Steps between C-alpha positions, in 0.01 A plus 500: 500500500614855434400845612549804282481876489203485267499865398865495398485157336194596295664831405809321368294243312287771341809695390651187350180428307475862386853492358501152345134420437550154649320337790707463816409317820631408844434145623568334833668164561164327462484642145209730584494848350503767770527800265484553123468770235277469313287270712409264214708298258508605135192403295677216324619332820169565678309311231764229467498426873125449503597155378587305821781305335658815359468669838679207665780521241542872570512450877761224468707721270485784755613270782798375300597859431476595869718201590757594236518863616529380860788265419682757286427777751422745225308592187372217283368589151337222299231407246197347668352167392278684252778709345457837672793653688491545877754588768527436873713656775517379861411737785703483820469577868832464688646301211208254508264466202151606609329540162545586134438780253386393156446673167321309231318449175761659270472409131832507316537659157730215397387332179263213569411605857129547434481173311672323790250639753210407271632145464579444869162630616299336225359209701348722768266724300159439350531782245801556272360843412486613863852374565645680200313826571616512863859423404494774235407752772815427696790742447794345316829583673862480389697258716734779613199685643375180663839455665509868602153472658606189691811681625291799610268264687804352674607850606152562642520172693839600640364839607205345683735254668767750605250752635312237704171552316446123486571291809437153636183507707573470871413155631370416842728304732262206466535500121877533523505197728288295261721600206811403697361160598392434141847583369698317772271210588776244431724652767505405867344765723255501788174688532650694791789615283261616229281694742805660659635598159176681408401614849175304499316308769551126481157424646330701224642294214611156620243391762 
């Protein structure tokens, strides 16, 4: 869970969207959006994800991207499973990843990009006309501008991290204890040691 300075986070996201035209969002470690600008996905992705299988593919793709950014501890720019470019940056609190910033749905101007998106999404639409019309409405962006937008997003993520605008949500001592036991359950320790460590009453939790 994360807590954020909502006014400042939303201001930064709105500025990013104003400059680039792309959707940007902040998600927590449970992959839930906690802030975004604009609120909705682009029309193409909104309609595509009405198909449950396509929605599942998109969610899995997002999770792989979050894991990659986490492992690399930095910006990860990639084509999604349907051929649109997206980028993810980890957000930190005291050097610990607490969430992610993500920019998405960028259509490259590279030759064949539209055809690739049409082909990869083809099995998840009922109307070829609708799919083509929605894709034609998307702005076509040179890869250099896609990379520049991803880099700018990474700078915004760094700013929010360094200024403490996004933080890990404070946990209760009880939750900290449960997390510790879950992580270290193979180790030898007594209930008294655990209660002493977290300043909790033994009778409240072990009787």
